C-alpha positions in Angstrom: 97.0 94.1 100.0 97.7 93.0 103.5 94.5 94.0 105.2 95.7 94.7 108.7 99.0 96.5 108.6 102.0 94.3 108.3 103.4 90.9 109.0 106.8 89.4 109.4 107.8 86.7 107.0 111.0 84.8 107.2 113.2 85.1 104.2 114.9 82.2 102.6 118.2 83.7 103.9 118.7 86.2 106.6 116.3 87.6 109.2 112.6 88.5 108.9 111.4 90.9 106.3 108.4 93.1 107.2 105.6 93.2 104.7 103.2 96.2 105.0 100.6 98.0 103.0 101.9 100.6 100.5 100.2 103.9 101.5 99.1 106.7 99.1 101.9 109.1 100.0 104.4 106.4 101.0 108.1 107.2 100.7 108.5 103.6 99.3 106.9 104.9 96.0 110.2 106.7 95.3 112.0 103.3 95.5 109.5 101.8 93.1 109.9 104.6 90.6 113.6 104.4 90.7 113.5 100.6 90.1 111.0 100.9 87.2 112.5 104.1 85.6 109.5 106.3 86.5 105.9 105.8 87.6 104.4 104.8 84.3 104.1 101.2 83.3 102.6 100.1 80.0 101.4 96.6 80.0 99.2 94.8 77.4 98.3 98.1 75.9 97.2 99.7 79.1 99.0 102.6 80.8 99.3 102.2 84.6 100.5 104.9 87.0 102.3 103.1 89.8 101.6 106.1 92.1 97.9 105.3 91.9 98.0 101.6 92.5 97.6 99.8 95.8 100.5 97.6 96.9 102.7 96.0 99.4 106.2 97.0 100.6 108.9 94.7 102.0 111.3 96.3 104.5 114.4 95.0 106.2 115.4 97.1 109.3 113.3 100.0 107.9 114.9 100.0 104.5 112.7 99.1 101.4 113.9 95.9 99.8 110.8 95.1 97.7 107.4 96.2 96.5 104.4 94.9 94.7 101.7 96.9 93.0 98.4 95.5 91.8 94.9 96.2 90.4 91.7 94.5 91.4 88.9 94.0 88.9 86.1 92.1 90.5 87.1 88.4 90.8 90.4 89.1 89.0 93.6 90.7 90.1 96.7 91.8 88.2 100.1 92.1 89.6 101.4 95.2 87.7 104.8 95.3 89.2 106.9 93.3 91.7 110.6 94.0 92.4 112.9 93.0 95.2 116.6 93.4 95.8 119.0 92.0 96.3 117.7 88.9 94.4 117.6 85.4 95.7 116.7 86.2 99.3 113.0 85.3 99.0 111.6 88.8 99.3 109.7 88.7 96.0 108.3 85.4 97.0 107.2 86.8 100.4 105.5 89.7 98.7 103.6 87.5 96.3 102.7 85.0 99.0 101.2 87.8 101.1 99.3 89.2 98.1 97.9 85.8 97.1 96.7 85.2 100.7 94.8 88.5 100.8 93.5 88.0 97.2 91.9 84.7 98.3 90.3 86.3 101.3 88.8 89.0 98.9 87.3 86.3 96.6 89.8 86.8 93.8 89.6 83.8 91.5 92.4 84.6 89.0 95.6 86.5 89.4 97.4 87.7 86.2 100.8 89.2 85.5 102.8 90.1 82.5 106.6 89.9 81.8 108.7 90.5 78.7 110.2 87.8 76.5 113.7 88.4 77.7 113.0 88.2 81.4 113.7 84.5 82.0 114.3 85.1 85.7 110.7 86.5 86.1 109.3 83.8 83.9 110.8 81.1 86.2 109.8 83.0 89.3 106.1 83.1 88.3 106.1 79.5 87.1 107.6 78.3 90.3 104.7 80.0 92.2 102.2 78.0 90.1 101.5 80.6 87.4 101.0 79.3 83.9 101.7 80.9 80.5 98.4 82.0 79.0 99.3 84.3 76.1 102.1 85.7 74.0 101.6 89.2 72.5 104.1 89.6 69.7 105.1 93.3 69.3 103.4 94.5 72.4 106.5 96.0 73.9 107.2 97.9 70.7 103.7 99.4 71.0 104.3 100.2 74.7 107.5 102.2 73.7 105.3 104.7 71.9 103.8 105.6 75.4 107.0 105.0 77.4 110.1 105.5 75.1 112.5 104.6 78.0 111.6 100.9 77.7 114.8 99.3 76.6 115.2 97.7 73.2 117.5 95.0 74.6 117.1 93.3 77.9 118.5 90.4 79.9 121.4 88.6 78.3 121.4 90.9 75.3 118.0 89.5 74.1 115.8 92.0 72.1 112.6 92.9 73.9 109.6 93.0 71.5 107.0 90.8 73.2 105.0 90.3 76.3 104.1 87.1 78.0 101.0 86.8 80.2 100.8 84.4 83.1 97.8 83.5 85.3 97.1 81.6 88.5 93.7 80.2 89.3 93.1 80.5 93.1 91.3 77.8 95.0 88.1 78.9 96.7 
């Protein structure tokens, strides 16, 4: 969502990571598909094709180290996917910070995202950024598996994955 090309954002550890716009035929889309097990995401009953979504890419010396995809709907935005590796270097934070900055400029009032009940790392990440839990959808992941059977039954720390958790952040004008 970075409107004008790219920016350099210092990571928590290491040198600068470059954040740039994810282009339609971007080679970074292959990295995204590899990390998410394909291009299809099923979230809150909706099917998203990550190949069709706008986004941001984080690069370190030309190598993709993170990506964020989103959807805009008027004054709302949804972060559909965000991933960065290796973890703990601030790359995910940098992607979200860049996205939120541009979302504010575009007049977005609320940013939403969804994670699964097992993903305590993501839950803590979003809450540390100011997002608040707004909904629990019991059984939503089981329904999503009918569209994308590759969604695992068991996730982080051996926790079963049946539910989705929605988080939202209200942006200041």
